[in-house]
Every structure is written in structure tokens, then in C-alpha cells.
N, C-alpha and C positions, 0 to 999 in steps of 0.2 A: 800449787800445780808444778810438776816437774817439767823440765824442758822437753823431755820425750813426749809427755802428754800434750803439751802445747803444740808441738809439731804434728802430732797425730790428729788433733782437732783442725789443723790448717790444711790437711790433705784428705780428699774424699775420692777414693778409687772405686768406681762402679763399673769397671770394664766387664763387658760380656755377662751382664746380669739379666738379660732378657726383659728389660724394663718396658720397652714399647713407648713409654712416656716418662718424662722426668718427674719424680715425686715433688710436690710443692714444698716439702720440707727442705729440699736442697737450696732453695732461694732464700731461706731464712737463716742462713749461716754466714753473716757478714765477715767472719774471720777467715774464710777459706782463701788459701793461696793457690792450691792446686786442685783442679776438678777434672776427673777423667770419666767421660761418658761414652767412650768408644765402644762400637760393636754392640749396640742395644736395639737396633731396628727403629731408632727415633725418626719421626717424620717432621717434628717441629721443636723449636726451642722457645720458651716463653720470654717475652720482653722483660720479665721479672729478673732476668739474669743481671740486669743493671744494678741490682741490690748487692751483688758480690763485688763491692768496690775495691777490695784488696786482692782480687784474683791476679795471679802472675802467670799461670799456665792453664790453658783450656784445651782439652782434647775431645773433639766431636767427630773424630774420624770413623770410617767404616759404619755409617748409618744410612738413612734414606732421606736425608734432608734435601728439600728443594729450594730452601732459602735459609739465610742466616739473619737474625733480627738486627736492625739498626742499633739496638741497644748495646751490642758488643762494643761499638765505638765509644761507649760511655764508661768503659772500664779503665780508669786512669792508670792503674798499676799493672795492666796486662803487658808485661815487658819481656817475658821469657819465651814462651812457645804458644802458638795457635795452630791447632791441627783441625782442618775441615776436609781432609782428603777422603776419597772414596765415598762420595755422596752423590746426589743428583742435582748439584748446583749448576745453574746456567749463568749466574752472575754473583758477584760479591757486593756487599753494601758499600755505598760511598763513604759511610761513616768509619770504615776501617782506616781512612786517612787520618783520623784523630789519634790513632795508636802510634804516636811518633817515637815511642821508646821501644816498641816491640822488636825483638831481634830475629825471630824465626817464624815463618809462616809456611805451611804446607797445604796447598789447595789443589793438589794433583788428583788425577782420576775422577774428574767431574765432567761437566759438559759446558765449561766456560767458553764463550765466544769472544770475549774481550775482558780486559782488566780496566777498571775505572781509572781515570787520570789522577784521582786522589791517592793512588798507589805511591806517587812521587812524594807525598807528604810523610810517608812512613820512613823517615830519615834514619831511624835506628836499625833498620833491617840489615842483618849480616848474611842471612840465607833466605832466598826466595825460591820456592818450589811450586811450579804449576804444570808439571809434566802430565802428558796424556789428557789433554783437553782439546778444544777446537779453535785455538787461537790462531788467527791469521796475521796479527800484528800486535805489537806492544805499544803502550801509550808513550808519547814523547816525554812525558813527565818522569819516566824511569831514570833519566839522567840525574834526578835529584837524590838517588839512593847512594850517596857518597861513601857510605860505610859497607856497602854490599861486597861480600867476598865470594859467594857462591850463587850461581844462577842456573837453575835446573828447568829446562823447557823441552825436554824430550817428548816426542810423540804429539806434536801440534802441527800446524800448517804455516809456520812462519816463512815468509819469503824474503825478509830483511830484518834488520834491527834499526830502531830510530837513531838519527844522527846524535841525539843526546847521550847515547850509550857511551860515547867517547868520554863522558864525565864519570864513568864508573872506575875511578882510579884505584880503588881498593880491591877490585875483582881479581880473584885467583883462579877460579874454576868456572868454565862456561860449558854446560851440556846442552847442545843444540841438535842432538841426534834425532833422526827421523822427523825432519821438517821438510820445507820446500825451498830451501836455499839454493840458488844457482851460482852463488859466489860467496867467498868468505866476506862477512860483513866488514866494510871499511872502517866503521867506528871503533873496531877492536884493535886497529893497527898500532896505536901508540899507548895502549894501556900498560902502565909501568910494571904491574905485578902479575899479569895474567900468565899462568904457568901451564894450565891444561885446557885445551880446546877440543871438544868432542863434536865432530861434524859427520859422524857416520850416517849413512843412509839418507843423504840429501841428493841434490841434482847438480853438484859442483863438477865442472869440467876443466877448469884451469886454476892455476895457483898464481896469485900476484907476487911480484918480486919483493914487495915490502914485507912479506911474511918472515923473511930471513932477518929482518930488522926489528921484529917484535922484541921488546927489551928483555922479557923474562921467560919466554916460551920454552917449556921443557918437553911437552908432549902434544903432538898434533895428530888426531885420529881422523883419517879420511877414508876408512874402509867403506865399501859398498857405495862409492861414488865412481862415476865413469870419468876419472880425472887424470889428466896428463901432467906430470911434474917434470920440468926440464932437469936433466941430470945435474947441471951446474947448481941449480937451486937446491936440489935434494942434498948434494954434497955440502953446500954451504950450511944448511940446517943441521946436518949430521955432524959437521966439524965443530959447530958451536955447542954440541951436546944435546940437541933437540931430537927426541925420538919421533919418527914419522911412521905412522901405520897406514898402509894403503892396499 
């Protein structure tokens, strides 16, 4: 078997095939590395997905799923991408915490009201997307995501960030647009690598002086907040090369 043939057998792309239900034959291919089931009107995923023990990427986005089976947490090699966005999920399974090497998850455009504390066990995460849900808070365990570089939480109802967020020392980009923040979250103050902070469309009225001391901040977006920024603070940020949009 050629290398090209082997790679072809390891990838199954069923995007937008109008399936309605996943064929049982899909679960009988233990060699699969990439499985794309996006945009098929799916309402459920069989626990038999646990048979795909070598799966690295799973795309379940743009379906009608109201739940994700616990069996997904039993996929030891799911390390690359997990897409469950644009479904009808109100929660994610606790078992996701077993995916300690997964690097990317997109759970946006659902009806999530909370993220399970097991999220903090997903220590391999580099990018976490949960935009456009109904989250009012994040679990304290989020501080365990020591490798996280991008946090996308736009369009929720967050009023603050957990104190443990101060431990996100690899964070580069935080999108907190369209939430319910009344102040810039204090745990972000000393993050050494945070470069872009998007706070558009919140309820922020004042800017703390410590913002000018954020080690790596390059862009601070405060548009559509009724915020007053002291001229001296704005000058200090501008002089150090930080772009402030308001």
C-alpha cells in the first residue's frame, strides 16, 4: 500500500452529505485519524465512537446535536482538533477532561450555561472557543490551562474572570467582546504574553492604572463601552506602543 493510499484510509470526509444519521460502518474503521461529519443534520452520535481509538481530529460542527457522548473522552489520541460548534448543546460531558493532549476545541454557537470544572484537566489546550453561548462564569479550574494561547468568549454574559486566570501565562489573545464586564478583569493584569485584549460592547466605565503596566499589551479594544480614560493613562499606553480603540 502506498503512503498516499494509507493517508486516504485514515481520513473520512463526510461534510454536508445530508446523512441525518452516521452510518454504522464509520465506527468500524479503527485506523481513522480524521473524521469530518459537519453539516449533516445529525441529532446524535453513537457511543461506538469509542472504537476510533486512533482519531486525532473530529468535526461535529453545524449539526443538531443536543448532547455529546461521554465516549469521546475515551479517545486517547484525540489531540488535534475537536469541533462541536453550531449545535444545540447545553452542556459538554465531564469526560472531556480526559483529553489532556487535545490542543483545540470549538464549542461556540450553542446554549452552554456553564463549562464543567474538568475543563481545567485539558492541559494541552492551546485554543479554547466558546463564543456565543450563555455562560455567566468560567470554572475556577481554567487556571490549569497553562498552555492556552487564545481564549474566545465573545457573546456570553460573563461578569468577571476567575482569579485562577492569572495562571494563564501563555495567553496571547483574549476575546471577551459582548459580555457583561463592568471592569477589566484583574487576573489579566500580570499575564506576561497577553498582546490583544478585546473588550468591545461590555459595561466598562473606568480604566485602572495598572493597564499601562501590562507587560506585552499591544492592542486594547474598548469600543462600545461608556468608558472614561484619563489622558495621562492614554498617553502612557500610546507611548509604549499600545493601540487603544475606544
